[in-house]
C-alpha positions in Angstrom: -93.2 67.2 -54.8 -95.7 65.8 -57.2 -97.5 64.1 -54.3 -97.8 67.4 -52.4 -99.3 69.1 -55.5 -101.8 66.4 -55.9 -102.7 66.5 -52.2 -103.2 70.3 -52.4 -105.4 69.9 -55.5 -107.5 67.3 -53.9 -107.9 69.3 -50.7 -108.9 72.4 -52.8 -111.6 70.4 -54.6 -112.8 69.0 -51.3 -113.1 72.5 -49.7 -114.9 73.8 -52.8 -117.4 70.9 -52.6 -118.0 71.4 -48.9 -118.6 75.1 -49.5 -121.1 74.5 -52.3 -123.0 72.0 -50.2 -122.9 74.5 -47.3 -124.2 77.3 -49.5 -127.0 75.2 -50.9 -127.9 74.0 -47.4 -127.8 77.5 -45.9 -129.9 78.9 -48.7 -132.5 76.2 -48.3 -132.7 76.9 -44.5 -132.9 80.7 -45.1 -135.8 80.2 -47.5 -137.7 78.2 -44.8 -137.2 80.7 -42.0 -139.3 83.8 -41.6 -138.2 86.7 -43.6 -136.2 89.5 -42.3 -132.8 91.1 -42.3 -131.1 87.9 -40.9 -132.0 85.8 -43.9 -130.6 88.5 -46.3 -127.5 88.8 -44.1 -127.0 85.1 -44.2 -127.3 84.9 -47.9 -124.9 87.9 -48.4 -122.4 86.4 -45.9 -122.6 83.1 -47.7 -121.7 84.7 -51.0 -118.9 86.7 -49.3 -117.5 83.4 -47.8 -117.8 81.8 -51.2 -115.9 84.7 -52.8 -113.2 84.5 -50.1 -112.9 80.8 -50.6 -112.8 81.1 -54.4 -110.1 83.8 -54.1 -108.0 81.6 -51.8 -108.4 78.7 -54.1 -107.6 80.7 -57.2 -104.6 82.4 -55.5 -103.1 79.4 -53.8 -104.3 76.4 -55.7 -104.1 77.8 -59.3 -100.4 77.1 -59.7 -100.6 73.6 -58.3 -103.7 72.9 -60.4 -101.9 74.3 -63.5 -98.8 72.2 -62.5 -100.9 69.2 -62.1 -102.5 69.6 -65.5 -99.1 70.4 -67.0 -97.6 67.3 -65.4 -100.5 65.2 -66.6 -100.1 66.6 -70.1 -96.3 65.9 -70.0 -97.0 62.4 -68.7 -99.6 61.7 -71.3 -97.3 63.2 -74.1 -94.4 61.0 -72.8 -96.7 58.0 -72.7 -97.8 58.7 -76.3 -94.2 59.1 -77.4 -93.2 55.9 -75.6 -96.2 54.1 -77.3 -95.2 55.5 -80.7 -91.6 54.5 -80.2 -92.8 51.0 -79.2 -95.1 51.0 -82.2 -92.2 51.9 -84.5 -90.0 49.3 -82.9 -92.7 46.7 -83.3 -93.2 47.7 -87.0 -89.4 47.4 -87.5 -89.5 43.9 -86.0 -92.5 43.0 -88.2 -90.6 44.3 -91.3 -87.5 42.3 -90.2 -89.7 39.2 -89.6 -91.4 39.6 -93.0 -88.0 40.1 -94.7 -86.7 37.0 -92.9 -89.7 35.0 -94.0 -89.2 36.1 -97.6 -85.5 35.2 -97.4 -86.5 31.9 -95.7 -89.0 31.2 -98.5 -86.3 32.0 -101.2 -83.8 29.8 -99.3 -86.4 27.0 -98.9 -87.1 27.1 -102.7 -83.4 27.0 -103.4 -82.9 24.0 -101.1 -86.0 22.3 -102.6 -84.6 22.8 -106.2 -81.2 21.4 -105.0 -82.9 18.4 -103.4 -84.9 17.8 -106.6 -81.8 18.1 -108.8 -79.8 15.8 -106.4 -82.7 13.3 -106.5 -82.8 13.4 -110.3 -79.0 12.9 -110.4 -79.2 9.9 -108.0 -82.2 8.5 -110.0 -80.2 8.7 -113.2 -77.1 7.2 -111.5 -79.3 4.3 -110.2 -80.8 3.7 -113.6 -77.3 3.7 -115.2 -76.0 1.4 -112.5 -78.9 -1.0 -113.1 -78.4 -0.9 -116.8 -74.7 -1.7 -116.4 -75.5 -4.5 -114.0 -78.1 -5.8 -116.4 -75.5 -5.8 -119.2 -73.0 -7.6 -117.0 -75.6 -10.2 -116.0 -76.6 -10.7 -119.6 -72.9 -11.1 -120.7 -72.3 -13.4 -117.8 -75.4 -15.4 -118.6 -74.3 -15.6 -122.3 -70.8 -16.8 -121.2 -72.3 -19.5 -119.0 -74.8 -20.6 -121.7 -71.9 -20.9 -124.2 -69.8 -22.7 -121.7 -72.6 -25.2 -120.9 -73.2 -25.6 -124.7 -69.5 -26.3 -125.2 -69.5 -28.7 -122.3 -72.6 -30.4 -123.6 -71.0 -30.7 -127.1 -67.8 -32.1 -125.6 -69.8 -34.5 -123.4 -71.9 -35.6 -126.5 -68.7 -36.0 -128.5 -67.1 -38.0 -125.7 -70.2 -40.2 -125.4 -70.3 -40.7 -129.2 -66.7 -41.7 -129.3 -67.1 -44.0 -126.4 -70.2 -45.5 -128.1 -68.4 -45.8 -131.4 -65.4 -47.5 -129.7 -67.6 -49.8 -127.9 -69.5 -50.8 -131.0 -66.2 -51.0 -132.9 -64.9 -53.4 -130.3 -68.0 -55.5 -130.5 -67.9 -55.7 -134.4 -64.1 -55.7 -135.1 -63.4 -59.2 -133.7 -66.0 -60.5 -136.1 -64.8 -58.4 -139.1 -61.0 -58.5 -138.6 -59.0 -61.5 -139.5 -55.6 -62.5 -138.1 -54.0 -61.3 -141.4 -55.5 -57.8 -140.8 -54.1 -57.8 -137.3 -50.7 -58.7 -138.7 -50.9 -55.8 -141.3 -51.8 -53.3 -138.5 -48.8 -54.5 -136.4 -46.4 -54.3 -139.4 -47.7 -50.8 -140.2 -47.3 -49.7 -136.6 -43.7 -51.1 -136.5 -42.8 -49.2 -139.7 -44.1 -46.0 -138.2 -42.0 -46.5 -135.0 -38.9 -47.2 -137.1 -39.5 -44.0 -139.1 -39.8 -42.0 -135.9 -36.5 -43.4 -134.6 -34.6 -42.3 -137.6 
């Protein structure tokens, strides 16, 4: 139906254009011809034809032209409404995106603070672990130093005793007499007898 209206409107405009061109051309020809009643008649008939054509166009093409303009107005109004609805939807999406970005920023800041706090906690735990390990190493080192000192003292004592015994064995045969040996043997026997009782 819309196509038929548009076709009729286009046909009406075409007829009007042809008529105007015809009138202009006829008027120019009438001006060139020799004067007389025929020239006046042609001009009058041309205006009568124009009036008839204008009446036909107004009578039969007025409603299709009005309908065409009404349809165009409705189409344009609908397009404007669609564009406004799309604009509102886009603005709503933009608001949602901005809100989402703000929430993401807040969430990011919260996560960042948690990561920093966790890093500080781990750093403190590492420091405390290192201090504990250092104390244990120091205690272990002190233990091993004391042990080595004790071993060195024991080794020195043992070496001194061995050296003393060796020197005593070298000197005693020269200092001890057979009577001293007999006294040591008798003393030893007395001690053994005392132990038996």
